[in-house]
N, C-alpha and C positions, 0 to 999 in steps of 0.2 A: 503496499499501502504506502506505494512511492507517493509523497504531495500531500498528505492525509493531515488532515490540524485535527489535534486532539482538544477535544471542548472541556473545559473546567467546567465546576458547578456554579461558577460566575454567571456564563455566558444563559446559562437557562434559567437562574433566577436572577432576571436584571430587574424585579423591584427590587429584590433586596439592598437595593442601595440607597432606599427610601426609609427614614428613620421616623415613627411618628412615636414622642413621648405623650403619654396623658400623664398627666399630674391628678393626684390625688389629695384633696385639704381636708386632713381629720380634724374636727371643730372639736376643741378642745371643752371638757365635760365644764357645764355651769359650776361656779364654787357660790358656796350659802354659808354666811356669817352665824353661828351660833351665839345668841348675846344672850346674857344674864342680867336680871332686871333687880335693883332695888327694891326690898320691901322690910318695916320694922320687925319682922321676927325672926326670921334665917340668920343662923348665928355667922359670924366672918369664920369662923374657924371651920365650919360644914362647906361653906365655898370653898376655901384653900382646900380641903380636903376633897371636893369634888374634881376642881381643876387639876388635883395633881393624877387620882387615880384614872379618871375619864377620859382626860384630854390629855395628860401624860404633862401636866405641865411641868417643871423646877417649883421647888418651892418659894423662890425669889420671884418668878414669872407670875406663879397664885398668889402669895399675895400683893403684887403689883394689880394684876386686874381685879382682885377686892378690891382696894382698895380705888381702882375708877368706879367702881359697881354701888361701892358706898360713895364716894363724893359727889359723884356724877348722872347717877341712876340709873345707870346701864354699861355696859363692856365685853367686847366681843374675847368670847370663850378662845374661839378658833374658826379658820375658813376651810372649808371641807367641799367635796363633791356631796351632793344631794344626800345619799344614801348614808353615807357615813355621818352626815350632820346631823338625818333624821335619829340615827341611832344613838348618838350622842345625847341628842336631844330627848327622847324618850328615857334612855337610862338616867339620866339626870332628873328627871322628874318622877320616878318613879323611885326612887333613892333618898328624894326628898320628901316624897310623901311619906312613905315607911319609916323616916326619921322625925314625920308631924312638922315638917317646913314648908312654908305656902313658894315657894321658891318657885317664881317664872321665869322661863325660859322659852325664848324664839326662835327663829332662823330667819333669816331673809337672804334674798339672792345678792351677792357682793356687787 
């Protein structure tokens, strides 16, 4: 076979030179603030205990958040994805009620 040309894979797939890139943008999950509200009955010690145990805050950070709640009427305990925020809110309220505290905790979009 004199003079025959060997065809490469490239000759068969002429469309392979076209590269299309599809970008997929993932939306970050919406975050929610868990907010403690001041009342005249829940003890400061209980609020600090909850912040340490449920929200995994350091003793210093827990005291700082508790003082903000006490002095300003409310304070953000943390910012989380919706499911985490809901769980922490429900856990906090359940623990507060079990101990006889009327602590009010809410959540709102960041």
